[in-house]
C-alpha positions in Angstrom: 18.6 -24.7 -9.2 15.7 -22.6 -7.4 16.6 -24.6 -4.1 20.2 -23.4 -4.7 19.1 -19.7 -5.2 17.1 -19.6 -2.2 19.8 -21.1 -0.1 22.4 -18.4 -1.5 19.7 -15.5 -0.4 21.3 -14.9 3.3 24.9 -14.7 2.0 23.9 -12.5 -0.7 22.0 -10.2 1.9 25.2 -10.0 3.7 27.2 -8.8 1.0 24.5 -6.0 -0.1 24.8 -4.6 3.5 28.6 -3.9 2.8 27.7 -2.4 -0.3 25.3 0.0 1.1 28.1 1.6 3.4 28.1 5.5 2.8 25.2 4.9 -0.1 22.0 3.4 1.8 22.0 4.7 5.4 20.4 2.5 8.3 16.9 3.9 9.3 15.5 4.3 12.9 13.7 1.8 14.7 12.0 3.3 17.5 9.2 2.6 19.8 5.7 4.1 19.3 4.5 5.2 22.7 1.3 6.1 21.5 0.8 2.5 19.6 2.4 0.9 22.3 0.2 2.3 25.1 -3.0 1.0 22.8 -1.6 -2.5 22.7 -0.4 -3.0 25.2 2.9 -4.0 23.9 6.5 -2.7 22.8 5.5 -1.4 19.2 8.7 -0.3 17.3 8.6 1.3 13.8 11.4 0.6 11.3 11.1 3.6 9.7 12.0 2.8 5.9 9.6 6.0 5.0 12.9 8.0 5.7 14.9 6.6 3.3 16.5 9.3 0.6 13.6 8.4 -1.7 11.0 7.8 1.2 10.9 3.9 0.8 12.7 0.8 1.1 13.1 0.1 -2.8 16.4 2.2 -3.2 17.7 -1.3 -1.1 17.1 -3.7 -3.9 17.6 -1.6 -6.8 20.9 -0.3 -5.9 22.1 -4.0 -5.1 21.0 -5.5 -8.6 22.3 -2.4 -10.2 25.8 -2.2 -8.4 26.2 -6.2 -9.1 25.7 -5.6 -13.0 28.9 -6.3 -15.1 31.0 -3.4 -16.6 29.4 -4.2 -20.2 25.9 -4.1 -18.9 26.0 -0.8 -17.0 27.5 0.6 -20.2 24.5 -1.1 -21.8 22.3 0.9 -19.5 19.2 -0.4 -18.2 15.3 -0.4 -18.1 12.4 -0.5 -15.8 8.4 -0.1 -15.4 6.8 1.1 -12.5 4.4 3.8 -11.4 6.0 5.0 -8.3 8.5 3.8 -5.5 10.5 1.2 -7.5 10.8 4.1 -10.3 12.5 6.2 -7.7 14.9 3.7 -6.4 16.0 2.7 -9.9 16.4 6.6 -10.9 18.5 7.2 -7.5 20.6 4.4 -8.4 21.3 5.3 -11.7 22.5 8.8 -10.4 24.7 7.0 -8.0 26.2 4.5 -10.4 25.9 6.8 -13.5 24.3 4.5 -15.4 22.0 5.6 -18.2 18.5 4.2 -17.4 14.9 4.2 -19.1 11.8 4.3 -16.9 8.4 3.6 -18.3 5.7 4.8 -16.3 1.7 4.7 -17.1 0.4 7.9 -18.7 -1.8 8.1 -15.5 1.1 8.7 -13.2 0.6 11.8 -11.0 3.0 14.8 -12.1 4.2 14.9 -8.5 5.5 11.0 -8.8 6.8 11.9 -12.4 8.7 15.1 -11.0 10.3 13.3 -8.2 11.6 10.3 -10.2 13.1 12.7 -12.3 14.6 14.9 -9.4 16.5 11.3 -8.3 17.4 10.3 -12.0 18.7 13.9 -13.0 20.7 13.5 -16.5 20.9 9.8 -16.2 17.3 8.7 -16.8 14.6 9.1 -19.5 11.0 8.7 -18.7 8.8 7.5 -21.3 5.1 7.6 -20.5 3.1 4.7 -22.1 -0.1 3.1 -21.7 -2.9 3.3 -18.9 -1.6 1.0 -16.2 1.6 -0.2 -14.8 0.9 -3.8 -16.9 1.0 -1.9 -20.3 4.3 0.0 -19.5 5.9 -3.1 -17.8 5.3 -4.8 -21.2 6.9 -2.1 -23.0 9.8 -2.1 -20.8 10.1 -5.8 -21.1 10.2 -5.5 -25.0 12.6 -2.5 -25.0 15.1 -4.7 -22.7 14.8 -7.7 -25.3 15.3 -5.6 -28.3 17.9 -3.3 -26.8 19.9 -5.9 -24.6 19.2 -3.6 -21.7 19.1 -5.0 -18.5 15.6 -5.0 -16.6 15.3 -4.3 -13.2 12.5 -6.4 -11.8 10.7 -4.7 -8.9 10.6 -7.9 -6.9 11.2 -11.1 -8.5 14.9 -11.2 -8.7 17.5 -12.5 -6.2 19.6 -9.2 -6.0 16.5 -7.5 -5.3 15.3 -9.4 -2.8 18.8 -9.6 -0.8 18.9 -6.0 -0.9 15.5 -5.6 0.5 16.6 -8.2 3.1 19.1 -5.5 4.5 16.2 -4.3 6.7 16.2 -7.4 8.8 19.9 -7.1 9.3 19.4 -3.7 10.6 16.4 -4.3 13.1 18.5 -7.0 14.5 21.4 -4.9 15.1 19.3 -2.3 16.6 17.5 -4.0 19.1 19.3 -6.7 20.8 16.2 -8.1 22.9 14.1 -11.0 21.3 11.4 -9.8 18.4 8.3 -11.8 19.3 6.5 -10.3 16.2 7.3 -8.9 12.8 4.7 -7.3 10.5 5.8 -6.9 7.1 3.8 -5.3 4.1 3.5 -7.5 0.9 3.1 -6.2 -2.7 5.1 -8.4 -5.3 6.7 -10.1 -2.3 10.5 -9.0 -2.2 10.6 -7.2 1.1 8.4 -10.1 2.8 11.1 -12.6 1.1 14.2 -11.0 2.0 13.5 -10.1 5.4 11.8 -13.3 6.3 14.7 -14.9 5.1 16.9 -13.0 7.4 14.9 -13.9 10.5 14.5 -17.3 10.0 18.3 -17.6 10.4 18.9 -15.3 12.6 15.9 -14.9 14.8 13.8 -18.2 14.4 11.6 -17.4 17.1 10.1 -14.4 15.8 6.7 -15.0 14.0 6.4 -13.4 10.7 3.2 -12.0 9.8 2.8 -11.0 6.3 0.4 -8.1 5.6 -1.6 -7.7 2.4 -4.5 -5.6 1.6 -7.8 -6.9 1.5 -8.4 -5.7 -2.4 -5.3 -7.5 -3.6 -4.8 -10.6 -1.8 -2.2 -12.2 -4.2 0.1 -14.0 -1.9 -2.4 -15.0 0.4 -4.6 -16.9 -2.2 -1.2 -18.4 -3.8 -0.3 -20.0 -0.5 -3.6 -21.2 -0.1 -3.6 -22.7 -3.7 -0.3 -24.1 -3.4 0.7 -22.3 -6.5 1.5 -18.6 -7.5 -1.8 -17.4 -8.6 -2.6 -14.4 -10.8 -5.8 -12.6 -9.6 -8.2 -11.2 -12.4 -9.1 -8.0 -10.3 -7.4 -6.3 -7.9 -8.3 -3.0 -5.8 -5.4 -0.7 -6.7 -6.0 1.8 -3.7 -3.2 0.5 -1.9 -0.8 1.0 -4.9 2.7 0.2 -3.3 1.3 -3.2 -2.5 -1.3 -3.9 -4.8 -0.5 -6.6 -7.3 -2.4 -9.0 -9.4 0.8 -11.7 -9.0 3.7 -11.8 -6.5 7.0 -12.9 -7.8 7.8 -16.7 -8.2 11.0 -16.7 -6.4 9.0 -14.7 -3.6 6.0 -17.1 -3.4 8.8 -19.9 -2.8 10.1 -18.2 0.0 7.4 -16.8 1.7 5.2 -19.9 1.5 7.7 -21.2 3.6 9.0 -18.5 6.1 5.4 -16.7 6.6 3.8 -17.7 10.2 0.4 -15.8 8.8 -1.0 -13.4 6.6 -3.5 -10.7 7.4 -5.6 -9.0 4.8 -6.7 -5.5 6.0 -9.6 -3.5 4.3 -8.5 -0.6 2.6 -10.6 1.6 4.8 -8.9 0.6 7.7 -5.7 1.2 6.1 -6.9 5.2 5.2 -8.1 5.1 9.1 -4.6 4.8 10.0 -3.1 7.2 7.9 -5.1 10.0 9.0 -4.5 8.8 12.7 -0.6 8.5 12.2 -0.6 12.0 10.9 -2.8 13.7 13.6 -1.2 12.0 16.2 2.8 11.5 15.1 2.8 14.0 12.4 4.0 11.1 10.1 2.9 10.9 6.5 3.0 7.5 5.0 1.6 6.3 1.8 -1.3 3.6 2.2 1.3 0.7 1.6 3.5 2.3 4.5 0.4 2.3 6.8 -0.3 -1.5 6.2 1.4 -3.1 8.9 0.3 -0.4 11.6 -3.3 -1.1 10.6 -3.2 -5.0 11.0 -2.2 -4.4 14.9 -6.0 -4.4 15.4 -6.2 -7.8 14.0 -3.3 -9.1 16.1 -4.1 -7.4 19.5 -5.0 -10.4 21.8 -1.7 -12.1 20.5 0.7 -9.2 21.0 -0.1 -7.8 24.5 3.4 -7.7 26.4 5.3 -8.6 23.1 8.1 -7.0 21.2 6.6 -6.1 17.9 8.2 -4.7 14.8 6.2 -2.7 11.9 8.0 -2.0 8.7 6.7 1.6 7.7 7.7 1.0 3.9 7.3 4.6 2.6 5.8 7.8 2.4 5.6 8.7 -1.2 1.6 9.7 -0.6 0.0 12.1 -3.1 -1.8 15.3 -1.5 -4.5 15.2 -4.1 -5.6 11.8 -2.5 -6.5 13.3 1.0 -10.4 13.5 0.3 -10.4 9.9 -1.1 -8.7 8.5 1.8 -10.7 11.0 4.1 -13.7 9.3 2.4 -12.9 5.8 2.4 -12.0 5.9 6.2 -15.3 7.3 7.0 -17.3 4.6 5.0 -15.0 2.0 7.0 -15.8 3.8 10.1 -19.4 3.7 9.6 -19.7 7.4 9.7 -20.5 8.3 6.1 -23.5 6.8 4.3 -25.1 7.3 0.8 -28.9 7.1 -0.1 -31.0 7.1 -3.1 -34.5 8.9 -1.9 -37.9 9.3 -3.6 -38.0 12.9 -2.7 -41.6 14.8 -3.4 -41.0 17.2 -5.8 -42.4 20.6 -4.2 -41.3 23.3 -2.0 -40.0 22.7 1.5 -39.4 19.1 1.1 -35.6 19.3 1.8 -36.4 20.9 4.8 -39.0 18.6 5.9 -36.5 15.9 5.6 -33.8 17.5 7.6 -36.2 18.7 10.3 -37.7 14.8 10.8 -35.2 12.5 9.6 -31.7 14.0 10.4 -30.5 14.6 13.9 -28.6 17.9 15.0 -24.7 16.7 14.6 -25.6 14.9 11.0 -24.7 16.4 8.1 -25.3 16.4 4.6 -22.3 16.3 2.5 -23.3 15.2 -1.0 -26.6 16.2 -2.3 -27.6 15.6 -6.1 -30.7 16.3 -7.4 -32.5 17.4 -10.9 -35.8 18.5 -10.9 -38.3 16.7 -13.6 -41.5 18.4 -14.9 -44.6 16.5 -14.1 -43.5 14.0 -11.7 -44.8 13.7 -7.8 -41.4 12.9 -6.7 -37.5 12.4 -8.1 -34.7 10.7 -7.0 -32.1 12.2 -4.6 -28.8 10.9 -4.1 -27.8 12.0 -0.5 -24.6 11.5 1.5 -24.7 11.9 5.2 -21.6 12.3 7.4 -22.5 11.3 11.3 -21.1 11.7 14.5 -21.9 8.2 15.9 -21.9 5.1 13.5 -24.9 3.6 15.5 -27.2 6.5 14.1 -27.2 5.0 10.8 -30.0 2.4 11.4 -32.5 5.2 13.5 -32.1 7.2 10.5 -33.4 4.5 8.0 -36.0 3.5 10.5 -37.4 7.4 10.5 -37.5 7.2 6.6 -39.5 4.2 6.7 -41.8 5.5 9.0 -42.1 8.6 7.3 -42.8 7.0 3.6 -39.7 7.7 2.2 -38.8 5.4 -0.5 -34.8 4.5 -0.6 -32.1 2.8 -1.5 -29.0 2.4 1.0 -25.9 2.7 -1.4 -23.3 1.6 1.0 -24.6 -2.2 0.8 -24.8 -2.1 -2.7 -21.3 -2.1 -4.5 -22.1 -2.0 -7.8 -24.6 0.9 -7.6 -22.5 2.7 -5.3 -19.5 2.7 -7.5 -21.8 3.9 -10.8 -23.2 6.7 -8.7 -20.8 8.0 -6.3 -17.5 5.9 -6.8 
């Protein structure tokens, strides 16, 4: 049964593409000059961030929902999502005039809730429940069973996978030369499963590289374990690609189709987001930057090659900018935190600045509470440096001057408790 489903996937993708005419428009595949020069390769970006809902998720959602029977459409649909899937489903409800109930965590930013309502208009009802996606998902699944409404899964569904696979058909139509490498972001695995199936059939020489956040390596660990494995803990920062478990169908497809999986540190993703904004005027979400961030880890292999990166979405919340910059600086070695025992006397801070810091070093965080009858007190200091090589000399100077300190960057538990 499973093998038959997988064999039918390519045909389902062709059918999906026909459905999209006049509904889901092809996105550009463009050569990026800066990246091409940097990596000495022809780097092409598939701009799914330019979709009407600012991500590829409309493809799978619309294909699934347009395939429902008349009775199923009349009964309505239900889904759970904190982001792009909700927007794709909402827009599809509007296009197909199908009533939908969308469950979102109470912690969802107002901007995302507003966007979902904008795309769905009067055809959707948003229900905020629980603190996490898992909470919302459990409630949505229960609603589906109790009311006979169709549950629209974000990735583990043949029709959804086929819809996402149309990205691959568009790429091959847009670029006639052989594609040597393609980098695909992986969350639940719907895009990777659909796109890789198209390429294996129509462009079998293309190396297919999956990309996951380092803090959420669900597909990589599952493939290594040879079974779909649920992770106990993940870093949710790359929210569009951070899931505890990939789809069962997606796993079965990807384990055979992917040539490699790269894990990209979240800090590197943040640096890439800032780079794309500053150099290209591109606003991408963390998941949208994953594939471009991965190029650094493959630079020797891709020289002189035709390389496609999927830019999966641009639904980035501006309120996250400070955190993105912070994570980038930490990754680049330009931000450092210390817990230092400071003398509790006038002039101690001035002495520290003059004796320890260079003229280009900046104190960006300082937390201190004076306590009576103490010779010294703990101070939390955050430093932003111009050169990452300056951190070690600063630590050596503190040792020479007799400062007792803890370097918080290397103590994750203490760092998260005090700073995070």
